[in-house]
C-alpha positions in Angstrom: 0.0 0.0 0.0 1.3 3.4 -1.0 0.4 6.7 0.6 0.3 9.8 -1.6 1.6 12.9 0.0 1.0 15.4 -2.7 -0.9 15.7 -6.0 0.0 18.0 -8.8 -2.6 20.7 -9.8 -3.0 19.2 -13.2 -3.8 15.8 -11.8 -6.3 17.3 -9.3 -7.9 19.2 -12.2 -8.4 16.0 -14.2 -9.9 14.2 -11.2 -12.2 17.1 -10.3 -13.4 17.2 -13.9 -14.4 13.6 -13.8 -16.3 14.1 -10.5 -18.4 17.0 -11.7 -22.0 16.2 -12.7 -22.7 16.3 -16.4 -24.5 19.4 -17.4 -27.7 18.6 -19.2 -28.5 20.5 -22.3 -31.6 22.8 -21.8 -34.9 22.0 -23.3 -36.1 23.9 -26.2 -38.5 26.8 -25.4 -41.3 25.0 -27.2 -41.0 21.9 -24.9 -40.8 24.2 -21.9 -44.0 26.0 -23.0 -45.9 22.7 -23.5 -44.7 21.5 -20.2 -46.0 24.6 -18.4 -49.4 24.3 -20.2 -49.7 20.7 -19.2 -48.9 21.5 -15.5 -51.4 24.4 -15.6 -54.1 22.1 -17.0 -53.3 19.5 -14.3 -53.7 22.2 -11.6 -57.0 23.4 -13.0 -58.3 19.8 -13.2 -57.2 19.2 -9.7 -59.0 22.2 -8.3 -62.1 21.4 -10.3 -62.0 17.9 -8.9 -61.7 19.2 -5.4 -64.6 21.6 -5.8 -66.8 18.8 -7.3 -65.9 16.6 -4.4 -66.7 19.3 -2.0 -70.1 20.0 -3.6 -70.9 16.3 -3.6 -69.8 16.0 0.1 -71.9 19.0 1.0 -74.9 17.7 -0.8 -74.5 14.2 0.8 -73.9 15.7 4.3 -77.0 17.9 4.0 -79.1 15.0 3.1 -77.8 13.0 6.0 -78.3 15.9 8.4 -81.9 16.3 7.2 -82.4 12.6 7.7 -81.2 12.7 11.3 -83.2 15.9 12.0 -86.4 14.1 10.8 -85.5 10.8 12.4 -87.6 11.3 15.6 -90.6 13.0 14.1 -93.0 10.1 13.4 -91.5 7.5 15.6 -93.8 8.1 18.6 -96.8 5.8 18.6 -100.1 7.7 18.1 -103.2 6.9 20.0 -106.8 7.9 19.3 -108.8 10.0 21.7 -110.6 7.0 23.0 -107.4 5.0 23.7 -105.9 8.0 25.5 -109.0 8.4 27.7 -109.0 4.6 28.5 -105.3 4.7 29.4 -105.9 7.7 31.8 -109.0 5.9 33.3 -106.9 2.7 33.9 -104.2 4.7 35.5 -106.6 6.5 37.8 -108.3 3.2 38.7 -104.9 1.6 39.5 -104.0 4.5 41.7 -107.2 4.5 43.6 -107.1 0.7 44.1 -103.7 0.9 45.7 
C-alpha cells in the first residue's frame, strides 16, 4: 500500500473534472411552454375535482343531516282520543285501588 503525500494541480484538475456532474442540455423553449401548459391544466383539473368533491360531500352531508333531524318525528306511537281516555282511566283506577 502506498500513501500519496502530494498531488499536482494538473492531476487534481483531471480528477475534479471527472467528479463533476454532467450538465444537461436545456430543453427547447417549445418543450418548456408545452410542459407549463400541461402543468397548468393539471392544476385546473385538480382544483375542479376538489370543488366537485366538496359539492358532492356538502350535498350528501346535507341529506344525511336532514335525515337525522327528521329521524324522531314520526316514531312516537299515536293513540286515538278513546285510547288515551281509556289509558288515563286505567291509570286512575290503578292509583285509587292501591
